[in-house]
C-alpha positions in Angstrom: 11.5 1.6 18.6 8.1 0.1 19.5 6.2 1.8 22.4 3.9 -0.3 24.6 1.6 1.2 27.1 0.2 -0.8 30.1 -2.8 1.4 30.8 -3.8 1.8 27.2 -7.1 0.3 25.8 -6.5 -2.4 23.2 -7.1 -0.9 19.7 -8.4 -4.3 18.2 -7.7 -3.2 14.7 -5.1 -5.2 12.4 -1.5 -4.0 13.0 -2.5 -1.7 15.9 1.0 -1.6 17.3 2.7 -0.5 14.2 -0.1 1.9 13.4 0.4 3.6 16.8 4.1 3.9 16.5 3.8 5.2 12.9 1.3 7.9 14.2 3.4 8.8 17.1 6.5 9.1 14.9 4.9 11.7 12.6 3.1 13.7 15.4 6.3 14.0 17.5 8.7 14.7 14.5 10.4 18.1 14.4 8.7 18.6 11.0 5.2 18.8 12.7 6.3 20.2 16.0 8.8 22.9 15.1 8.0 23.5 11.3 4.2 23.5 11.9 3.6 21.2 8.9 0.8 18.8 8.5 1.9 15.1 9.1 0.9 14.2 5.5 3.3 16.9 4.3 6.1 15.4 6.4 5.3 11.9 5.3 5.8 13.0 1.7 9.2 14.4 2.7 10.1 10.9 3.7 9.9 11.2 7.5 9.2 8.0 9.5 9.5 6.1 6.3 10.6 2.9 8.0 7.4 2.6 10.0 5.5 3.6 7.0 6.9 0.6 5.2 6.3 -1.6 8.2 2.6 -0.6 8.5 2.0 -1.1 4.7 3.9 -4.7 5.0 1.5 -5.6 7.9 -1.6 -4.4 6.2 -0.7 -6.2 3.1 0.1 -9.4 4.9 -3.6 -9.4 6.3 -4.8 -9.0 2.7 -2.7 -11.9 1.3 -3.9 -14.1 4.5 -7.4 -13.3 3.7 -7.2 -14.0 0.0 -5.6 -17.4 0.7 -8.4 -18.5 2.8 -11.0 -17.7 0.1 -8.9 -19.2 -2.6 -9.1 -22.7 -1.0 -12.9 -22.7 -1.1 -13.3 -21.9 -4.8 -14.4 -24.7 -7.1 
């Protein structure tokens, strides 16, 4: 579930909202908090997979969008 913060500064980076939710999911997961594992280890175990995919898709859409702009200017 996306989280929005009124008093938070704008990140300004692409996919900032999904990035924030993905990061929060990993850092607040029992795998990190209770088991003491690194977020990267928990990610390999499949935790927060939906947000990982969403973040990847968002970043990929930015790449596709940029490459489409440049393709129109090639002669």
